[in-house]
NUZALUM-768281 format. One record per residue (C-alpha): residue in three letters; x, y, z. Coordinates in Angstrom, 2 decimals, padded with zeros to 5 digits, always signed. Layout:
<vexlums>
<rest = ALA; c1 = X; c2 = Y; c3 = Z>
...
</vexlums>
This chain:
<vexlums>
<rest = MET; c1 = +045.07; c2 = +017.14; c3 = -019.77>
<rest = VAL; c1 = +043.23; c2 = +019.37; c3 = -022.23>
<rest = GLU; c1 = +044.14; c2 = +016.94; c3 = -025.00>
<rest = HIS; c1 = +042.08; c2 = +014.23; c3 = -023.29>
<rest = LEU; c1 = +039.06; c2 = +016.45; c3 = -022.60>
<rest = ALA; c1 = +036.86; c2 = +014.51; c3 = -025.04>
<rest = VAL; c1 = +037.77; c2 = +011.23; c3 = -023.35>
<rest = MET; c1 = +036.96; c2 = +012.72; c3 = -019.93>
<rest = MET; c1 = +033.59; c2 = +014.01; c3 = -021.12>
<rest = ILE; c1 = +032.71; c2 = +010.63; c3 = -022.59>
<rest = ALA; c1 = +033.73; c2 = +008.93; c3 = -019.36>
<rest = VAL; c1 = +031.55; c2 = +011.28; c3 = -017.29>
<rest = VAL; c1 = +028.54; c2 = +010.77; c3 = -019.59>
<rest = VAL; c1 = +028.96; c2 = +006.99; c3 = -019.51>
<rest = SER; c1 = +029.28; c2 = +007.06; c3 = -015.71>
<rest = ILE; c1 = +026.12; c2 = +009.13; c3 = -015.34>
<rest = ALA; c1 = +024.22; c2 = +006.81; c3 = -017.69>
<rest = VAL; c1 = +025.38; c2 = +003.74; c3 = -015.76>
<rest = MET; c1 = +024.32; c2 = +005.33; c3 = -012.45>
<rest = ILE; c1 = +020.90; c2 = +006.25; c3 = -013.83>
<rest = VAL; c1 = +020.32; c2 = +002.72; c3 = -015.13>
<rest = ALA; c1 = +021.67; c2 = +001.03; c3 = -012.00>
<rest = SER; c1 = +020.17; c2 = +003.44; c3 = -009.44>
<rest = LYS; c1 = +016.92; c2 = +001.54; c3 = -008.87>
<rest = PRO; c1 = +018.46; c2 = -001.96; c3 = -008.56>
<rest = LEU; c1 = +021.25; c2 = -000.49; c3 = -006.42>
<rest = THR; c1 = +018.74; c2 = +001.25; c3 = -004.14>
<rest = ARG; c1 = +016.75; c2 = -001.97; c3 = -003.83>
<rest = PHE; c1 = +019.92; c2 = -003.88; c3 = -002.99>
<rest = VAL; c1 = +020.94; c2 = -001.32; c3 = -000.37>
<rest = ASN; c1 = +017.49; c2 = -001.43; c3 = +001.26>
<rest = ALA; c1 = +017.41; c2 = -005.22; c3 = +001.23>
<rest = HIS; c1 = +021.00; c2 = -005.71; c3 = +002.47>
<rest = PRO; c1 = +021.93; c2 = -002.84; c3 = +004.80>
<rest = THR; c1 = +024.44; c2 = -004.97; c3 = +006.69>
<rest = VAL; c1 = +026.39; c2 = -005.67; c3 = +003.48>
<rest = ILE; c1 = +026.66; c2 = -001.94; c3 = +002.82>
<rest = MET; c1 = +027.86; c2 = -001.34; c3 = +006.38>
<rest = LEU; c1 = +030.43; c2 = -004.10; c3 = +005.91>
<rest = CYS; c1 = +031.75; c2 = -002.49; c3 = +002.71>
<rest = LEU; c1 = +031.92; c2 = +000.90; c3 = +004.39>
<rest = GLY; c1 = +033.79; c2 = -000.70; c3 = +007.26>
<rest = PHE; c1 = +036.33; c2 = -002.16; c3 = +004.82>
<rest = LEU; c1 = +036.85; c2 = +001.25; c3 = +003.22>
<rest = MET; c1 = +037.29; c2 = +002.90; c3 = +006.61>
<rest = MET; c1 = +039.85; c2 = +000.31; c3 = +007.71>
<rest = ILE; c1 = +041.79; c2 = +000.67; c3 = +004.47>
<rest = GLY; c1 = +041.62; c2 = +004.46; c3 = +004.69>
<rest = PHE; c1 = +042.75; c2 = +004.39; c3 = +008.32>
<rest = SER; c1 = +045.67; c2 = +002.11; c3 = +007.41>
<rest = LEU; c1 = +046.80; c2 = +004.37; c3 = +004.55>
<rest = THR; c1 = +046.46; c2 = +007.47; c3 = +006.72>
<rest = ALA; c1 = +048.48; c2 = +005.87; c3 = +009.52>
<rest = GLU; c1 = +051.24; c2 = +004.84; c3 = +007.13>
<rest = GLY; c1 = +051.27; c2 = +008.33; c3 = +005.64>
<rest = LEU; c1 = +051.87; c2 = +009.73; c3 = +009.13>
<rest = GLY; c1 = +054.73; c2 = +007.32; c3 = +009.68>
<rest = PHE; c1 = +052.97; c2 = +004.75; c3 = +011.86>
<rest = HIS; c1 = +053.37; c2 = +001.12; c3 = +010.91>
<rest = ILE; c1 = +050.33; c2 = -001.12; c3 = +011.39>
<rest = PRO; c1 = +050.87; c2 = -004.85; c3 = +010.71>
<rest = LYS; c1 = +048.74; c2 = -006.00; c3 = +007.81>
<rest = GLY; c1 = +047.79; c2 = -009.14; c3 = +009.73>
<rest = TYR; c1 = +045.45; c2 = -007.14; c3 = +011.99>
<rest = LEU; c1 = +043.74; c2 = -005.62; c3 = +008.97>
<rest = TYR; c1 = +043.30; c2 = -008.97; c3 = +007.24>
<rest = ALA; c1 = +042.03; c2 = -010.59; c3 = +010.48>
<rest = ALA; c1 = +039.45; c2 = -007.81; c3 = +010.95>
<rest = ILE; c1 = +038.25; c2 = -008.15; c3 = +007.35>
<rest = GLY; c1 = +038.04; c2 = -011.94; c3 = +007.60>
<rest = PHE; c1 = +036.17; c2 = -011.81; c3 = +010.91>
<rest = SER; c1 = +033.68; c2 = -009.26; c3 = +009.48>
<rest = ILE; c1 = +033.06; c2 = -011.45; c3 = +006.44>
<rest = LEU; c1 = +032.49; c2 = -014.50; c3 = +008.66>
<rest = ILE; c1 = +029.98; c2 = -012.61; c3 = +010.85>
<rest = GLU; c1 = +028.13; c2 = -011.33; c3 = +007.76>
<rest = VAL; c1 = +027.91; c2 = -014.86; c3 = +006.33>
<rest = PHE; c1 = +026.26; c2 = -016.08; c3 = +009.55>
<rest = ASN; c1 = +023.96; c2 = -013.05; c3 = +009.50>
<rest = GLN; c1 = +022.81; c2 = -013.69; c3 = +005.92>
<rest = VAL; c1 = +022.25; c2 = -017.39; c3 = +006.62>
<rest = ALA; c1 = +020.15; c2 = -016.54; c3 = +009.70>
<rest = ARG; c1 = +018.08; c2 = -014.00; c3 = +007.74>
<rest = ALA; c1 = +017.49; c2 = -016.47; c3 = +004.92>
<rest = ARG; c1 = +016.31; c2 = -019.16; c3 = +007.35>
<rest = ARG; c1 = +014.06; c2 = -016.71; c3 = +009.17>
<rest = LYS; c1 = +012.57; c2 = -015.50; c3 = +005.89>
<rest = LYS; c1 = +011.92; c2 = -019.07; c3 = +004.72>
<rest = SER; c1 = +010.38; c2 = -020.02; c3 = +008.06>
<rest = MET; c1 = +008.04; c2 = -017.00; c3 = +008.24>
<rest = GLN; c1 = +006.90; c2 = -017.26; c3 = +004.64>
<rest = GLY; c1 = +006.35; c2 = -020.99; c3 = +004.98>
<rest = LEU; c1 = +004.19; c2 = -020.69; c3 = +008.09>
<rest = ARG; c1 = +002.14; c2 = -017.66; c3 = +007.02>
<rest = PRO; c1 = +000.10; c2 = -017.64; c3 = +003.79>
<rest = MET; c1 = +000.37; c2 = -014.85; c3 = +001.25>
<rest = ARG; c1 = -002.95; c2 = -013.32; c3 = +002.31>
<rest = GLU; c1 = -001.96; c2 = -013.13; c3 = +005.96>
<rest = ARG; c1 = +001.46; c2 = -011.65; c3 = +005.15>
<rest = THR; c1 = -000.16; c2 = -009.01; c3 = +002.94>
<rest = ALA; c1 = -002.67; c2 = -008.05; c3 = +005.64>
<rest = TYR; c1 = +000.14; c2 = -007.95; c3 = +008.19>
<rest = ALA; c1 = +002.17; c2 = -005.66; c3 = +005.94>
<rest = VAL; c1 = -000.74; c2 = -003.28; c3 = +005.41>
<rest = MET; c1 = -001.48; c2 = -003.07; c3 = +009.13>
<rest = ARG; c1 = +002.19; c2 = -002.47; c3 = +009.93>
<rest = LEU; c1 = +002.22; c2 = +000.40; c3 = +007.45>
<rest = LEU; c1 = -001.00; c2 = +001.87; c3 = +008.81>
<rest = GLY; c1 = +000.53; c2 = +001.74; c3 = +012.24>
<rest = GLY; c1 = +003.55; c2 = +003.73; c3 = +011.07>
<rest = ARG; c1 = +006.04; c2 = +000.89; c3 = +011.48>
<rest = LYS; c1 = +008.70; c2 = -000.05; c3 = +008.94>
<rest = LEU; c1 = +008.64; c2 = -003.40; c3 = +007.22>
<rest = ALA; c1 = +011.39; c2 = -005.96; c3 = +006.86>
<rest = ALA; c1 = +011.53; c2 = -008.00; c3 = +003.68>
<rest = GLU; c1 = +011.93; c2 = -011.25; c3 = +005.57>
<rest = GLU; c1 = +008.72; c2 = -010.60; c3 = +007.52>
<rest = VAL; c1 = +006.36; c2 = -010.22; c3 = +004.58>
<rest = GLY; c1 = +008.33; c2 = -011.24; c3 = +001.50>
<rest = GLU; c1 = +010.35; c2 = -009.11; c3 = -000.89>
<rest = GLU; c1 = +007.49; c2 = -008.81; c3 = -003.40>
<rest = ILE; c1 = +005.23; c2 = -007.24; c3 = -000.76>
<rest = ALA; c1 = +007.96; c2 = -005.11; c3 = +000.79>
<rest = ASP; c1 = +008.81; c2 = -003.64; c3 = -002.63>
<rest = LEU; c1 = +005.16; c2 = -002.70; c3 = -003.23>
<rest = LEU; c1 = +004.75; c2 = -001.17; c3 = +000.21>
<rest = GLU; c1 = +007.99; c2 = +000.76; c3 = +000.61>
<rest = ASP; c1 = +007.72; c2 = +003.66; c3 = +003.03>
<rest = GLY; c1 = +007.60; c2 = +007.09; c3 = +001.46>
<rest = GLU; c1 = +008.91; c2 = +010.35; c3 = +002.86>
<rest = THR; c1 = +005.77; c2 = +010.92; c3 = +004.96>
<rest = PRO; c1 = +005.20; c2 = +008.49; c3 = +007.86>
<rest = SER; c1 = +002.06; c2 = +006.42; c3 = +007.36>
<rest = ARG; c1 = +000.91; c2 = +007.26; c3 = +010.89>
<rest = GLU; c1 = +000.54; c2 = +010.87; c3 = +009.71>
<rest = LEU; c1 = -001.31; c2 = +009.82; c3 = +006.56>
<rest = PHE; c1 = -003.91; c2 = +007.58; c3 = +008.22>
<rest = ASP; c1 = -006.14; c2 = +008.58; c3 = +011.11>
<rest = ARG; c1 = -006.64; c2 = +006.06; c3 = +013.93>
<rest = ARG; c1 = -010.29; c2 = +005.60; c3 = +012.92>
<rest = GLU; c1 = -009.20; c2 = +004.82; c3 = +009.36>
<rest = ARG; c1 = -006.78; c2 = +002.19; c3 = +010.63>
<rest = VAL; c1 = -009.56; c2 = +000.60; c3 = +012.70>
<rest = MET; c1 = -011.89; c2 = +000.47; c3 = +009.68>
<rest = ILE; c1 = -009.25; c2 = -000.99; c3 = +007.36>
<rest = SER; c1 = -008.43; c2 = -003.58; c3 = +010.01>
<rest = GLY; c1 = -012.12; c2 = -004.54; c3 = +010.09>
<rest = VAL; c1 = -012.26; c2 = -004.85; c3 = +006.30>
<rest = LEU; c1 = -009.20; c2 = -007.12; c3 = +006.24>
<rest = GLN; c1 = -010.89; c2 = -009.46; c3 = +008.73>
<rest = LEU; c1 = -014.17; c2 = -009.86; c3 = +006.83>
<rest = ALA; c1 = -013.12; c2 = -013.09; c3 = +005.16>
<rest = GLU; c1 = -011.69; c2 = -014.56; c3 = +008.37>
<rest = ARG; c1 = -014.19; c2 = -013.74; c3 = +011.12>
<rest = PRO; c1 = -017.23; c2 = -016.05; c3 = +011.49>
<rest = ILE; c1 = -020.64; c2 = -014.44; c3 = +011.80>
<rest = ARG; c1 = -021.14; c2 = -015.94; c3 = +015.26>
<rest = SER; c1 = -018.60; c2 = -013.36; c3 = +016.50>
<rest = LEU; c1 = -020.97; c2 = -010.45; c3 = +015.75>
<rest = MET; c1 = -024.51; c2 = -011.83; c3 = +015.66>
<rest = THR; c1 = -027.11; c2 = -011.05; c3 = +018.33>
<rest = VAL; c1 = -027.12; c2 = -014.28; c3 = +020.31>
<rest = ARG; c1 = -030.28; c2 = -016.27; c3 = +020.91>
<rest = ALA; c1 = -030.46; c2 = -015.38; c3 = +024.62>
<rest = GLU; c1 = -030.74; c2 = -011.67; c3 = +023.77>
<rest = VAL; c1 = -033.28; c2 = -012.01; c3 = +020.94>
<rest = ASP; c1 = -036.84; c2 = -010.85; c3 = +021.66>
<rest = CYS; c1 = -039.36; c2 = -013.19; c3 = +020.00>
<rest = ILE; c1 = -043.08; c2 = -012.79; c3 = +019.35>
<rest = ASP; c1 = -045.10; c2 = -015.94; c3 = +020.04>
<rest = LEU; c1 = -048.31; c2 = -016.45; c3 = +018.05>
<rest = THR; c1 = -049.92; c2 = -018.07; c3 = +021.08>
<rest = ASP; c1 = -049.27; c2 = -015.09; c3 = +023.37>
<rest = SER; c1 = -052.13; c2 = -012.80; c3 = +024.32>
<rest = PRO; c1 = -052.43; c2 = -009.38; c3 = +022.61>
<rest = GLU; c1 = -051.59; c2 = -007.68; c3 = +025.92>
<rest = SER; c1 = -048.41; c2 = -009.75; c3 = +026.29>
<rest = ILE; c1 = -047.38; c2 = -008.95; c3 = +022.71>
<rest = ARG; c1 = -047.96; c2 = -005.22; c3 = +023.20>
<rest = THR; c1 = -045.93; c2 = -005.27; c3 = +026.40>
<rest = LYS; c1 = -043.08; c2 = -007.07; c3 = +024.65>
<rest = LEU; c1 = -043.13; c2 = -004.53; c3 = +021.81>
<rest = MET; c1 = -043.01; c2 = -001.62; c3 = +024.24>
<rest = HIS; c1 = -039.99; c2 = -003.01; c3 = +026.09>
<rest = SER; c1 = -038.01; c2 = -004.39; c3 = +023.14>
<rest = SER; c1 = -035.20; c2 = -002.25; c3 = +021.73>
<rest = TYR; c1 = -035.07; c2 = -004.16; c3 = +018.42>
<rest = SER; c1 = -036.85; c2 = -003.11; c3 = +015.24>
<rest = ARG; c1 = -037.26; c2 = -006.67; c3 = +013.88>
<rest = LEU; c1 = -038.48; c2 = -009.56; c3 = +016.01>
<rest = PRO; c1 = -038.59; c2 = -013.28; c3 = +015.11>
<rest = LEU; c1 = -042.03; c2 = -014.89; c3 = +015.03>
<rest = ILE; c1 = -042.42; c2 = -018.29; c3 = +016.71>
<rest = ARG; c1 = -045.25; c2 = -020.65; c3 = +017.67>
<rest = ASP; c1 = -045.76; c2 = -022.47; c3 = +020.99>
<rest = GLY; c1 = -042.36; c2 = -021.35; c3 = +022.31>
<rest = ALA; c1 = -040.44; c2 = -023.20; c3 = +019.57>
<rest = VAL; c1 = -037.48; c2 = -020.79; c3 = +019.36>
<rest = ASP; c1 = -035.50; c2 = -023.24; c3 = +017.22>
<rest = GLU; c1 = -038.15; c2 = -023.04; c3 = +014.48>
<rest = PRO; c1 = -038.78; c2 = -019.33; c3 = +013.75>
<rest = LEU; c1 = -041.53; c2 = -018.73; c3 = +011.21>
<rest = GLY; c1 = -040.00; c2 = -015.47; c3 = +010.02>
<rest = PHE; c1 = -039.74; c2 = -011.98; c3 = +011.45>
<rest = VAL; c1 = -042.04; c2 = -009.00; c3 = +011.87>
<rest = HIS; c1 = -041.31; c2 = -005.28; c3 = +011.83>
<rest = LYS; c1 = -042.00; c2 = -003.67; c3 = +015.16>
<rest = LYS; c1 = -043.28; c2 = -000.45; c3 = +013.58>
<rest = GLU; c1 = -045.86; c2 = -002.34; c3 = +011.49>
<rest = LEU; c1 = -047.29; c2 = -004.02; c3 = +014.58>
<rest = LEU; c1 = -047.36; c2 = -000.75; c3 = +016.50>
<rest = LYS; c1 = -049.21; c2 = +000.95; c3 = +013.64>
<rest = GLU; c1 = -051.89; c2 = -001.74; c3 = +013.76>
<rest = TYR; c1 = -052.26; c2 = -001.50; c3 = +017.53>
<rest = LEU; c1 = -052.37; c2 = +002.32; c3 = +017.47>
<rest = ALA; c1 = -055.09; c2 = +002.14; c3 = +014.83>
<rest = GLY; c1 = -057.10; c2 = -000.09; c3 = +017.15>
<rest = ASN; c1 = -056.76; c2 = -003.15; c3 = +014.93>
<rest = GLN; c1 = -055.83; c2 = -006.69; c3 = +015.86>
<rest = PRO; c1 = -052.88; c2 = -007.48; c3 = +013.54>
<rest = ASN; c1 = -052.61; c2 = -010.77; c3 = +011.70>
<rest = LEU; c1 = -049.10; c2 = -011.77; c3 = +012.74>
<rest = GLU; c1 = -048.75; c2 = -014.57; c3 = +010.20>
<rest = HIS; c1 = -049.79; c2 = -012.20; c3 = +007.42>
<rest = LEU; c1 = -047.23; c2 = -009.59; c3 = +008.52>
<rest = ALA; c1 = -044.43; c2 = -012.15; c3 = +008.93>
<rest = ARG; c1 = -041.61; c2 = -011.99; c3 = +006.40>
<rest = LYS; c1 = -039.33; c2 = -014.82; c3 = +005.39>
<rest = THR; c1 = -035.57; c2 = -014.53; c3 = +005.53>
<rest = ILE; c1 = -032.53; c2 = -016.70; c3 = +004.90>
<rest = ASN; c1 = -030.66; c2 = -019.04; c3 = +007.25>
<rest = LEU; c1 = -026.89; c2 = -018.76; c3 = +007.57>
<rest = LEU; c1 = -024.56; c2 = -021.29; c3 = +009.15>
<rest = GLU; c1 = -022.79; c2 = -019.81; c3 = +012.18>
<rest = SER; c1 = -019.38; c2 = -020.73; c3 = +010.75>
<rest = PHE; c1 = -019.91; c2 = -018.62; c3 = +007.61>
<rest = SER; c1 = -017.47; c2 = -015.76; c3 = +007.20>
<rest = ILE; c1 = -018.76; c2 = -012.19; c3 = +007.29>
<rest = LEU; c1 = -017.87; c2 = -011.77; c3 = +003.62>
<rest = ASN; c1 = -019.82; c2 = -014.89; c3 = +002.66>
<rest = ALA; c1 = -022.82; c2 = -013.79; c3 = +004.75>
<rest = LEU; c1 = -022.77; c2 = -010.35; c3 = +003.16>
<rest = GLU; c1 = -022.89; c2 = -011.89; c3 = -000.30>
<rest = GLN; c1 = -025.76; c2 = -014.23; c3 = +000.65>
<rest = MET; c1 = -027.79; c2 = -011.37; c3 = +002.15>
<rest = ARG; c1 = -027.15; c2 = -009.22; c3 = -000.90>
<rest = LYS; c1 = -028.42; c2 = -011.97; c3 = -003.22>
<rest = ALA; c1 = -031.52; c2 = -012.46; c3 = -001.06>
<rest = SER; c1 = -032.12; c2 = -008.68; c3 = -000.82>
<rest = THR; c1 = -032.53; c2 = -008.85; c3 = +002.94>
<rest = HIS; c1 = -031.14; c2 = -006.86; c3 = +005.86>
<rest = ILE; c1 = -031.61; c2 = -009.64; c3 = +008.40>
<rest = ALA; c1 = -030.78; c2 = -013.35; c3 = +008.55>
<rest = PHE; c1 = -031.26; c2 = -016.16; c3 = +011.04>
<rest = VAL; c1 = -028.06; c2 = -017.87; c3 = +012.19>
<rest = ILE; c1 = -028.20; c2 = -021.63; c3 = +012.76>
<rest = ASN; c1 = -025.70; c2 = -024.29; c3 = +013.80>
<rest = GLU; c1 = -024.85; c2 = -027.53; c3 = +012.03>
<rest = PHE; c1 = -027.89; c2 = -029.23; c3 = +013.61>
<rest = GLY; c1 = -030.29; c2 = -026.56; c3 = +012.38>
<rest = ASP; c1 = -030.84; c2 = -025.01; c3 = +015.81>
<rest = PHE; c1 = -031.53; c2 = -021.28; c3 = +015.94>
<rest = MET; c1 = -028.45; c2 = -019.50; c3 = +017.35>
<rest = GLY; c1 = -029.12; c2 = -015.81; c3 = +016.78>
<rest = ILE; c1 = -029.75; c2 = -012.99; c3 = +014.33>
<rest = LEU; c1 = -027.39; c2 = -011.21; c3 = +011.96>
<rest = THR; c1 = -028.21; c2 = -007.81; c3 = +010.45>
<rest = MET; c1 = -026.49; c2 = -005.47; c3 = +008.03>
<rest = THR; c1 = -025.89; c2 = -003.14; c3 = +010.96>
<rest = ASP; c1 = -023.86; c2 = -005.87; c3 = +012.66>
<rest = ILE; c1 = -021.68; c2 = -006.18; c3 = +009.56>
<rest = LEU; c1 = -021.23; c2 = -002.42; c3 = +009.34>
<rest = GLU; c1 = -020.24; c2 = -002.32; c3 = +013.01>
<rest = SER; c1 = -017.57; c2 = -004.95; c3 = +012.38>
<rest = ILE; c1 = -015.93; c2 = -002.41; c3 = +010.05>
<rest = ALA; c1 = -016.73; c2 = +000.99; c3 = +011.53>
<rest = GLY; c1 = -017.03; c2 = +000.03; c3 = +015.19>
<rest = GLU; c1 = -019.99; c2 = +000.18; c3 = +017.53>
<rest = LEU; c1 = -022.87; c2 = +002.36; c3 = +016.30>
<rest = PRO; c1 = -025.40; c2 = +003.92; c3 = +018.67>
<rest = ASP; c1 = -028.90; c2 = +002.50; c3 = +018.50>
<rest = ALA; c1 = -032.04; c2 = +002.24; c3 = +020.55>
<rest = SER; c1 = -030.60; c2 = -000.55; c3 = +022.67>
<rest = GLU; c1 = -028.14; c2 = +001.92; c3 = +024.17>
<rest = ILE; c1 = -030.94; c2 = +003.59; c3 = +026.11>
<rest = GLU; c1 = -029.90; c2 = +001.26; c3 = +028.92>
<rest = GLY; c1 = -026.38; c2 = +002.69; c3 = +028.79>
<rest = PRO; c1 = -023.19; c2 = +002.46; c3 = +026.68>
<rest = ASP; c1 = -021.40; c2 = -000.86; c3 = +026.24>
<rest = VAL; c1 = -018.05; c2 = +000.51; c3 = +027.46>
<rest = VAL; c1 = -017.63; c2 = +003.05; c3 = +030.25>
<rest = GLU; c1 = -014.12; c2 = +004.25; c3 = +031.05>
<rest = GLN; c1 = -013.50; c2 = +004.43; c3 = +034.77>
<rest = GLU; c1 = -010.56; c2 = +005.23; c3 = +036.95>
<rest = GLY; c1 = -008.30; c2 = +002.23; c3 = +036.68>
<rest = GLY; c1 = -010.16; c2 = +000.37; c3 = +033.94>
<rest = PHE; c1 = -013.23; c2 = -000.11; c3 = +031.77>
<rest = LEU; c1 = -016.72; c2 = -001.29; c3 = +032.71>
<rest = VAL; c1 = -017.75; c2 = -003.44; c3 = +029.72>
<rest = ASN; c1 = -021.01; c2 = -005.11; c3 = +028.68>
<rest = GLY; c1 = -020.40; c2 = -008.85; c3 = +028.93>
<rest = ALA; c1 = -022.24; c2 = -009.49; c3 = +025.65>
<rest = LEU; c1 = -019.83; c2 = -007.30; c3 = +023.68>
<rest = ASN; c1 = -017.84; c2 = -009.18; c3 = +021.03>
<rest = LEU; c1 = -014.11; c2 = -009.49; c3 = +021.68>
<rest = PRO; c1 = -013.02; c2 = -007.63; c3 = +018.50>
<rest = GLN; c1 = -015.14; c2 = -004.66; c3 = +019.60>
<rest = VAL; c1 = -013.69; c2 = -004.90; c3 = +023.11>
<rest = ARG; c1 = -010.19; c2 = -004.79; c3 = +021.61>
<rest = GLN; c1 = -010.97; c2 = -001.73; c3 = +019.47>
<rest = ARG; c1 = -012.38; c2 = +000.24; c3 = +022.39>
<rest = THR; c1 = -010.20; c2 = -000.83; c3 = +025.30>
<rest = GLY; c1 = -007.03; c2 = -002.42; c3 = +023.91>
<rest = PHE; c1 = -007.82; c2 = -005.78; c3 = +025.54>
<rest = GLY; c1 = -006.20; c2 = -008.26; c3 = +023.18>
<rest = ALA; c1 = -008.23; c2 = -011.48; c3 = +023.51>
<rest = GLU; c1 = -009.34; c2 = -013.05; c3 = +020.23>
<rest = PRO; c1 = -012.56; c2 = -015.03; c3 = +019.65>
<rest = THR; c1 = -012.23; c2 = -018.82; c3 = +019.40>
<rest = GLU; c1 = -014.48; c2 = -021.79; c3 = +018.74>
<rest = ASP; c1 = -015.39; c2 = -021.83; c3 = +022.45>
<rest = TYR; c1 = -016.28; c2 = -018.17; c3 = +023.00>
<rest = GLN; c1 = -016.97; c2 = -014.99; c3 = +021.05>
<rest = THR; c1 = -017.85; c2 = -012.45; c3 = +023.74>
<rest = LEU; c1 = -016.20; c2 = -011.08; c3 = +026.87>
<rest = ALA; c1 = -018.66; c2 = -013.02; c3 = +029.02>
<rest = GLY; c1 = -017.79; c2 = -016.21; c3 = +027.14>
<rest = LEU; c1 = -014.09; c2 = -015.63; c3 = +027.81>
<rest = VAL; c1 = -014.75; c2 = -015.21; c3 = +031.53>
<rest = MET; c1 = -016.77; c2 = -018.45; c3 = +031.61>
<rest = SER; c1 = -014.00; c2 = -020.27; c3 = +029.74>
<rest = LEU; c1 = -011.33; c2 = -019.05; c3 = +032.17>
<rest = LEU; c1 = -013.42; c2 = -019.93; c3 = +035.23>
<rest = ASP; c1 = -014.65; c2 = -023.22; c3 = +033.71>
<rest = ARG; c1 = -018.01; c2 = -022.68; c3 = +035.45>
<rest = LEU; c1 = -020.90; c2 = -020.23; c3 = +035.58>
<rest = PRO; c1 = -019.58; c2 = -016.93; c3 = +036.96>
<rest = ILE; c1 = -020.97; c2 = -015.20; c3 = +040.01>
<rest = LYS; c1 = -020.70; c2 = -011.57; c3 = +041.01>
<rest = GLY; c1 = -017.24; c2 = -010.78; c3 = +042.36>
<rest = ASP; c1 = -015.37; c2 = -013.50; c3 = +040.44>
<rest = ARG; c1 = -011.93; c2 = -012.38; c3 = +039.32>
<rest = VAL; c1 = -009.66; c2 = -013.86; c3 = +036.64>
<rest = GLU; c1 = -006.46; c2 = -012.77; c3 = +034.91>
<rest = TRP; c1 = -005.60; c2 = -012.83; c3 = +031.23>
<rest = GLY; c1 = -002.69; c2 = -011.33; c3 = +029.27>
<rest = GLY; c1 = -001.76; c2 = -008.66; c3 = +031.79>
<rest = TRP; c1 = -005.39; c2 = -007.73; c3 = +032.50>
<rest = THR; c1 = -007.67; c2 = -008.42; c3 = +035.46>
<rest = LEU; c1 = -011.31; c2 = -009.27; c3 = +034.69>
<rest = GLN; c1 = -013.81; c2 = -008.87; c3 = +037.52>
<rest = VAL; c1 = -017.46; c2 = -009.86; c3 = +037.20>
<rest = LYS; c1 = -019.56; c2 = -006.90; c3 = +038.34>
<rest = ALA; c1 = -023.09; c2 = -008.04; c3 = +037.47>
<rest = VAL; c1 = -024.85; c2 = -011.31; c3 = +036.59>
<rest = GLU; c1 = -028.46; c2 = -011.66; c3 = +035.42>
<rest = GLU; c1 = -030.12; c2 = -015.02; c3 = +034.81>
<rest = ARG; c1 = -026.80; c2 = -016.89; c3 = +034.50>
<rest = ARG; c1 = -025.50; c2 = -014.27; c3 = +032.04>
<rest = VAL; c1 = -022.55; c2 = -012.00; c3 = +032.78>
<rest = THR; c1 = -023.83; c2 = -008.50; c3 = +032.04>
<rest = GLN; c1 = -020.93; c2 = -006.35; c3 = +033.28>
<rest = VAL; c1 = -017.19; c2 = -006.98; c3 = +033.52>
<rest = LEU; c1 = -014.55; c2 = -004.61; c3 = +034.88>
<rest = LEU; c1 = -011.37; c2 = -004.68; c3 = +032.78>
<rest = ALA; c1 = -008.24; c2 = -003.33; c3 = +034.46>
<rest = ARG; c1 = -004.60; c2 = -003.44; c3 = +033.38>
<rest = GLN; c1 = -002.29; c2 = -005.08; c3 = +035.86>
<rest = VAL; c1 = +000.32; c2 = -002.74; c3 = +037.30>
<rest = ALA; c1 = +003.88; c2 = -004.07; c3 = +037.11>
<rest = ASP; c1 = +005.63; c2 = -004.30; c3 = +040.46>
</vexlums>
């Protein structure tokens, strides 16, 4: 044996080199095909059991062993075919962008990824490390990253201040009426209109500039103080709107529909809230948008559905027909809601608690209890 020591050393070195070179592809293969590895281990265990039994004097017919191996191979063939079809189906129906976003959100949520769900190229880039991603990322970070990934998909109508909630200053109003409106408005920028023509805003005025003029005892020239801004189509994505507002160097934009009608106002604060969640502002003097109660949540009907989902877990998504919780209730009822109306959606009960001027102002969200 000593005479062949050099050969043994060479064999060990070659084996180590082969293992080092093949370790990464082998690890990737093992991760991608765990059932194949289990099948091979099963073969080895059956062979080892057969040899052990024969060594102890027990005779096991080889037919049973061959039948078990053949049956295992047949099952694994069906398994691989099913996985290949599932992978092809999922990757064909979901674009690369959506699969990447899905993979990132699964990782942020601390859940493992399967290669057939997102594609091998994405799964290889996003392999789980030793530390669970749920421990690496705080819940607030996951919410913000989720908001960023949706910037190019969500339309601005899902987060704008809708026309019904916009406070406008009319040039034909009396100074007393304008001062009263300024005192009661919670917004810092107000659209300027003429003769009640809300669909044709002349621009916007800063509330603080008007108040300065009134406090100084002056009669402000509203047209002189008015500032122009850009118009954005309501179907624009948040990312597109952000780029347009950056180019125009403005923090506010008017949102219009395809017919040019005024639909609402979009501000930089709205865009920031789509990423970071609801931010407190002067409008919250009237109370918070979401109040947790025993058995559910009392929610402002004008709150956008993505914000409702972040703060309550209610999973409804905005559509072409509705963007807010109140819009969802109207769509489910197929009529104007009245106080006390109750509808069900996705394991939740929605009850209308308050209605003002045909607008749903408060909705009680409650999870349904399984019987």
